[in-house]
Short mmCIF file of the C-alpha atoms (twelve columns), coordinates in Angstrom:
data_MODEL
# 
_entry.id   MODEL 
# 
loop_
_atom_site.group_PDB 
_atom_site.id 
_atom_site.type_symbol 
_atom_site.label_atom_id 
_atom_site.label_alt_id 
_atom_site.label_comp_id 
_atom_site.label_asym_id 
_atom_site.label_seq_id 
_atom_site.Cartn_x 
_atom_site.Cartn_y 
_atom_site.Cartn_z 
_atom_site.pdbx_PDB_model_num 
ATOM 1   C CA . MET A 1   0.001   0.002   0.001   1 
ATOM 2   C CA . PRO A 2   1.635   3.287   -1.045  1 
ATOM 3   C CA . GLU A 3   2.235   6.136   1.354   1 
ATOM 4   C CA . THR A 4   0.928   9.313   -0.266  1 
ATOM 5   C CA . GLY A 5   1.794   12.961  0.176   1 
ATOM 6   C CA . GLU A 6   0.258   16.014  -1.395  1 
ATOM 7   C CA . LEU A 7   1.341   14.762  -4.876  1 
ATOM 8   C CA . GLY A 8   -0.286  11.367  -4.266  1 
ATOM 9   C CA . ARG A 9   3.117   9.804   -5.021  1 
ATOM 10  C CA . ASP A 10  5.711   10.576  -2.377  1 
ATOM 11  C CA . LYS A 11  6.565   6.960   -1.653  1 
ATOM 12  C CA . ILE A 12  5.493   4.380   -4.297  1 
ATOM 13  C CA . MET A 13  5.594   0.730   -3.354  1 
ATOM 14  C CA . GLY A 14  4.471   -1.875  -5.859  1 
ATOM 15  C CA . GLU A 15  2.415   0.565   -7.931  1 
ATOM 16  C CA . ASP A 16  2.732   1.032   -11.714 1 
ATOM 17  C CA . THR A 17  4.651   4.156   -12.504 1 
ATOM 18  C CA . VAL A 18  5.912   5.963   -15.509 1 
ATOM 19  C CA . TRP A 19  8.838   8.337   -16.010 1 
ATOM 20  C CA . LEU A 20  7.867   11.659  -17.508 1 
ATOM 21  C CA . PRO A 21  9.962   14.693  -18.511 1 
ATOM 22  C CA . VAL A 22  9.733   17.438  -15.996 1 
ATOM 23  C CA . ARG A 23  7.482   19.544  -18.336 1 
ATOM 24  C CA . ASP A 24  4.927   16.784  -18.684 1 
ATOM 25  C CA . ALA A 25  5.092   15.737  -15.022 1 
ATOM 26  C CA . SER A 26  4.474   19.308  -13.945 1 
ATOM 27  C CA . ARG A 27  1.241   19.342  -15.923 1 
ATOM 28  C CA . VAL A 28  0.061   15.954  -14.609 1 
ATOM 29  C CA . LEU A 29  0.964   16.846  -11.007 1 
ATOM 30  C CA . ASN A 30  -0.259  20.448  -11.334 1 
ATOM 31  C CA . MET A 31  3.065   21.878  -10.128 1 
ATOM 32  C CA . THR A 32  5.732   24.163  -11.560 1 
ATOM 33  C CA . GLU A 33  8.887   22.605  -12.909 1 
ATOM 34  C CA . ASN A 34  10.923  24.304  -10.264 1 
ATOM 35  C CA . ALA A 35  8.728   22.909  -7.501  1 
ATOM 36  C CA . LEU A 36  9.357   19.387  -8.898  1 
ATOM 37  C CA . ARG A 37  13.097  20.039  -9.007  1 
ATOM 38  C CA . VAL A 38  13.053  21.169  -5.372  1 
ATOM 39  C CA . ARG A 39  11.059  18.051  -4.366  1 
ATOM 40  C CA . LYS A 40  13.615  15.891  -6.313  1 
ATOM 41  C CA . PHE A 41  16.482  17.644  -4.497  1 
ATOM 42  C CA . ARG A 42  14.810  16.987  -1.137  1 
ATOM 43  C CA . GLY A 43  14.260  13.289  -2.102  1 
ATOM 44  C CA . LYS A 44  10.441  13.621  -1.967  1 
ATOM 45  C CA . ILE A 45  9.889   12.304  -5.478  1 
ATOM 46  C CA . GLY A 46  11.612  9.712   -7.711  1 
ATOM 47  C CA . ALA A 47  13.784  11.223  -10.364 1 
ATOM 48  C CA . GLN A 48  16.440  10.138  -12.820 1 
ATOM 49  C CA . LYS A 49  18.107  11.367  -15.989 1 
ATOM 50  C CA . ASN A 50  17.605  9.751   -19.340 1 
ATOM 51  C CA . ASN A 51  20.428  9.079   -21.840 1 
ATOM 52  C CA . LYS A 52  20.119  12.633  -23.141 1 
ATOM 53  C CA . GLY A 53  20.676  14.037  -19.619 1 
ATOM 54  C CA . GLU A 54  17.016  15.213  -19.296 1 
ATOM 55  C CA . LEU A 55  15.394  15.010  -15.877 1 
ATOM 56  C CA . LEU A 56  12.568  12.487  -15.589 1 
ATOM 57  C CA . ILE A 57  10.047  12.407  -12.764 1 
ATOM 58  C CA . GLU A 58  8.351   9.161   -11.539 1 
ATOM 59  C CA . VAL A 59  4.581   9.511   -11.607 1 
ATOM 60  C CA . LEU A 60  1.861   7.003   -10.754 1 
ATOM 61  C CA . GLN A 61  0.252   5.569   -13.874 1 
ATOM 62  C CA . LYS A 62  -3.151  6.220   -12.375 1 
ATOM 63  C CA . ARG A 63  -2.315  9.902   -11.949 1 
ATOM 64  C CA . VAL A 64  -1.395  10.077  -15.645 1 
ATOM 65  C CA . LYS A 65  -4.655  8.371   -16.591 1 
ATOM 66  C CA . ALA A 66  -6.637  10.653  -14.354 1 
ATOM 67  C CA . TYR A 67  -4.966  13.638  -15.931 1 
ATOM 68  C CA . GLN A 68  -5.635  12.333  -19.471 1 
ATOM 69  C CA . GLU A 69  -9.301  11.717  -18.576 1 
ATOM 70  C CA . GLN A 70  -9.603  15.128  -17.079 1 
ATOM 71  C CA . GLU A 71  -8.053  16.678  -20.188 1 
ATOM 72  C CA . SER A 72  -10.328 14.662  -22.515 1 
ATOM 73  C CA . GLY A 73  -13.266 15.736  -20.328 1 
ATOM 74  C CA . ASN A 74  -12.262 19.365  -20.713 1 
ATOM 75  C CA . ILE A 75  -12.208 18.857  -24.408 1 
ATOM 76  C CA . THR A 76  -15.621 17.235  -24.584 1 
ATOM 77  C CA . ASN A 77  -17.204 19.821  -22.310 1 
ATOM 78  C CA . SER A 78  -16.840 22.485  -24.951 1 
ATOM 79  C CA . THR A 79  -20.009 24.315  -25.779 1 
ATOM 80  C CA . ASN A 80  -19.404 23.940  -29.546 1 
ATOM 81  C CA . PRO A 81  -19.979 20.275  -30.451 1 
ATOM 82  C CA . ILE A 82  -17.928 20.566  -33.666 1 
ATOM 83  C CA . GLU A 83  -15.008 22.083  -31.767 1 
ATOM 84  C CA . ALA A 84  -15.399 19.369  -29.096 1 
ATOM 85  C CA . ARG A 85  -15.286 16.661  -31.761 1 
ATOM 86  C CA . ILE A 86  -12.261 18.128  -33.446 1 
ATOM 87  C CA . LYS A 87  -10.464 18.331  -30.090 1 
ATOM 88  C CA . ARG A 88  -11.419 14.756  -29.254 1 
ATOM 89  C CA . ASP A 89  -10.230 13.539  -32.645 1 
ATOM 90  C CA . TYR A 90  -6.978  15.475  -32.228 1 
ATOM 91  C CA . ALA A 91  -6.496  14.047  -28.704 1 
ATOM 92  C CA . ALA A 92  -7.147  10.539  -30.016 1 
ATOM 93  C CA . GLU A 93  -4.682  11.105  -32.833 1 
ATOM 94  C CA . LEU A 94  -2.071  12.402  -30.420 1 
ATOM 95  C CA . GLN A 95  -2.666  9.431   -28.173 1 
ATOM 96  C CA . GLU A 96  -2.235  7.051   -31.118 1 
ATOM 97  C CA . GLN A 97  0.941   8.820   -32.182 1 
ATOM 98  C CA . LEU A 98  2.243   8.591   -28.643 1 
ATOM 99  C CA . GLU A 99  1.473   4.836   -28.514 1 
ATOM 100 C CA . ILE A 100 3.236   4.314   -31.833 1 
ATOM 101 C CA . ARG A 101 6.240   6.282   -30.648 1 
ATOM 102 C CA . ILE A 102 6.365   4.358   -27.415 1 
ATOM 103 C CA . GLU A 103 6.236   1.094   -29.370 1 
ATOM 104 C CA . GLU A 104 9.026   2.281   -31.642 1 
ATOM 105 C CA . LYS A 105 11.145  3.276   -28.655 1 
ATOM 106 C CA . ASN A 106 10.484  -0.070  -27.013 1 
ATOM 107 C CA . THR A 107 11.560  -1.837  -30.228 1 
ATOM 108 C CA . GLU A 108 14.627  0.379   -30.386 1 
ATOM 109 C CA . ILE A 109 15.447  -0.429  -26.761 1 
ATOM 110 C CA . VAL A 110 15.158  -4.176  -27.489 1 
ATOM 111 C CA . GLU A 111 17.475  -3.825  -30.506 1 
ATOM 112 C CA . LEU A 112 19.961  -1.763  -28.510 1 
ATOM 113 C CA . LYS A 113 19.975  -4.320  -25.699 1 
ATOM 114 C CA . LYS A 114 20.596  -7.082  -28.261 1 
ATOM 115 C CA . GLU A 115 23.380  -5.077  -29.819 1 
ATOM 116 C CA . LEU A 116 24.878  -4.392  -26.426 1 
ATOM 117 C CA . LYS A 117 24.775  -8.119  -25.563 1 
ATOM 118 C CA . GLU A 118 26.552  -8.942  -28.856 1 
ATOM 119 C CA . LEU A 119 29.204  -6.274  -28.224 1 
ATOM 120 C CA . ARG A 120 29.759  -7.552  -24.747 1 
ATOM 121 C CA . ALA A 121 30.149  -11.114 -26.072 1 
ATOM 122 C CA . GLU A 122 32.568  -9.861  -28.799 1 
ATOM 123 C CA . HIS A 123 34.651  -7.886  -26.342 1 
ATOM 124 C CA . LYS A 124 34.643  -10.744 -23.902 1 
ATOM 125 C CA . GLN A 125 36.049  -13.054 -26.658 1 
ATOM 126 C CA . GLU A 126 38.648  -10.375 -27.576 1 
ATOM 127 C CA . LEU A 127 39.627  -10.051 -23.945 1 
ATOM 128 C CA . LYS A 128 39.986  -13.831 -23.668 1 
ATOM 129 C CA . GLU A 129 42.095  -13.998 -26.784 1 
ATOM 130 C CA . THR A 130 44.302  -11.127 -25.503 1 
ATOM 131 C CA . ARG A 131 44.779  -12.881 -22.147 1 
ATOM 132 C CA . GLU A 132 45.763  -16.086 -23.915 1 
ATOM 133 C CA . GLU A 133 48.192  -14.220 -26.162 1 
ATOM 134 C CA . THR A 134 49.719  -12.515 -23.074 1 
ATOM 135 C CA . ILE A 135 50.198  -15.884 -21.349 1 
ATOM 136 C CA . LYS A 136 51.919  -17.265 -24.470 1 
ATOM 137 C CA . ILE A 137 54.234  -14.268 -24.691 1 
ATOM 138 C CA . ARG A 138 55.011  -14.491 -20.939 1 
ATOM 139 C CA . ASP A 139 55.791  -18.208 -21.374 1 
ATOM 140 C CA . ALA A 140 57.972  -17.510 -24.427 1 
ATOM 141 C CA . ILE A 141 59.898  -14.845 -22.457 1 
ATOM 142 C CA . GLU A 142 60.416  -17.258 -19.513 1 
ATOM 143 C CA . LEU A 143 61.640  -19.960 -21.966 1 
ATOM 144 C CA . TYR A 144 63.966  -17.437 -23.577 1 
ATOM 145 C CA . LYS A 145 65.334  -16.434 -20.168 1 
ATOM 146 C CA . GLU A 146 65.911  -20.092 -19.283 1 
ATOM 147 C CA . GLN A 147 67.702  -20.741 -22.583 1 
ATOM 148 C CA . LYS A 148 69.894  -17.622 -22.165 1 
ATOM 149 C CA . ALA A 149 70.721  -18.753 -18.577 1 
ATOM 150 C CA . GLU A 150 71.690  -22.228 -19.865 1 
ATOM 151 C CA . LYS A 151 73.863  -20.624 -22.500 1 
ATOM 152 C CA . ILE A 152 75.532  -18.349 -19.972 1 
ATOM 153 C CA . ASN A 153 76.192  -21.266 -17.610 1 
ATOM 154 C CA . ASP A 154 77.613  -23.199 -20.583 1 
ATOM 155 C CA . LEU A 155 79.905  -20.237 -21.422 1 
ATOM 156 C CA . TYR A 156 81.028  -20.043 -17.805 1 
ATOM 157 C CA . GLU A 157 81.862  -23.757 -17.931 1 
ATOM 158 C CA . ARG A 158 83.810  -23.364 -21.142 1 
ATOM 159 C CA . LEU A 159 85.607  -20.381 -19.718 1 
ATOM 160 C CA . GLY A 160 86.498  -22.347 -16.615 1 
ATOM 161 C CA . LYS A 161 87.776  -25.171 -18.758 1 
ATOM 162 C CA . ALA A 162 89.751  -22.766 -20.941 1 
ATOM 163 C CA . GLU A 163 91.253  -21.124 -17.826 1 
ATOM 164 C CA . SER A 164 92.057  -24.619 -16.458 1 
ATOM 165 C CA . THR A 165 93.577  -25.567 -19.769 1 
ATOM 166 C CA . GLU A 166 95.516  -22.290 -19.909 1 
ATOM 167 C CA . THR A 167 96.796  -22.932 -16.358 1 
ATOM 168 C CA . LYS A 168 97.773  -26.401 -17.286 1 
ATOM 169 C CA . TYR A 169 99.483  -25.164 -20.489 1 
ATOM 170 C CA . ASN A 170 101.409 -22.503 -18.514 1 
ATOM 171 C CA . GLU A 171 102.439 -25.115 -15.917 1 
ATOM 172 C CA . LEU A 172 103.493 -27.469 -18.660 1 
ATOM 173 C CA . SER A 173 105.431 -24.709 -20.488 1 
ATOM 174 C CA . ARG A 174 107.191 -23.845 -17.230 1 
ATOM 175 C CA . ARG A 175 108.173 -27.491 -16.660 1 
ATOM 176 C CA . ILE A 176 109.415 -27.883 -20.213 1 
ATOM 177 C CA . GLY A 177 111.378 -24.689 -19.714 1 
ATOM 178 C CA . GLN A 178 112.928 -26.121 -16.510 1 
ATOM 179 C CA . LEU A 179 113.761 -29.358 -18.247 1 
ATOM 180 C CA . LEU A 180 115.358 -27.531 -21.107 1 
ATOM 181 C CA . ASP A 181 117.356 -25.491 -18.630 1 
ATOM 182 C CA . LYS A 182 118.522 -28.634 -16.917 1 
ATOM 183 C CA . ILE A 183 119.491 -30.172 -20.160 1 
ATOM 184 C CA . GLY A 184 121.159 -26.946 -21.254 1 
ATOM 185 C CA . ILE A 185 119.008 -26.275 -24.272 1 
ATOM 186 C CA . LYS A 186 117.560 -22.879 -24.620 1 
# 
């Protein structure tokens, strides 16, 4: 059961509502646009912005219907029956155009949601592929580092052997020199 304030909408719980631009909501609720903005600022009414950045006000569906009935009653209460009929027809035409536009927008929303879902799936796949590629590159870098480390260790071994061989060669040359000195050959 909704709690109601002077607008008949202060706290809506489980009731059907619609979001109207401030201009339209001000007519339905019989308030100025500034008064609605102040109530929105104070948190007394539901408000949000649409994709274009326009402020929308939450209004009970039954308030909108009551306003429409009141407006159509004002049209039919005209003293001139021809004028009343023209206004009724015009109101009906506007209502029909509004319903068509709402249907078009709903169709557009469905298409946009579908496109968004496809884009998300596509980007999710791209992200997955990028992650897999990153892992492959990281693994290749690790393998390269391991191979370089093995080559460096191999070079150190060879250098150690070469130094050992050089030391042995020097020792051998020194001994040969000593033997030659003993024999007397220079």
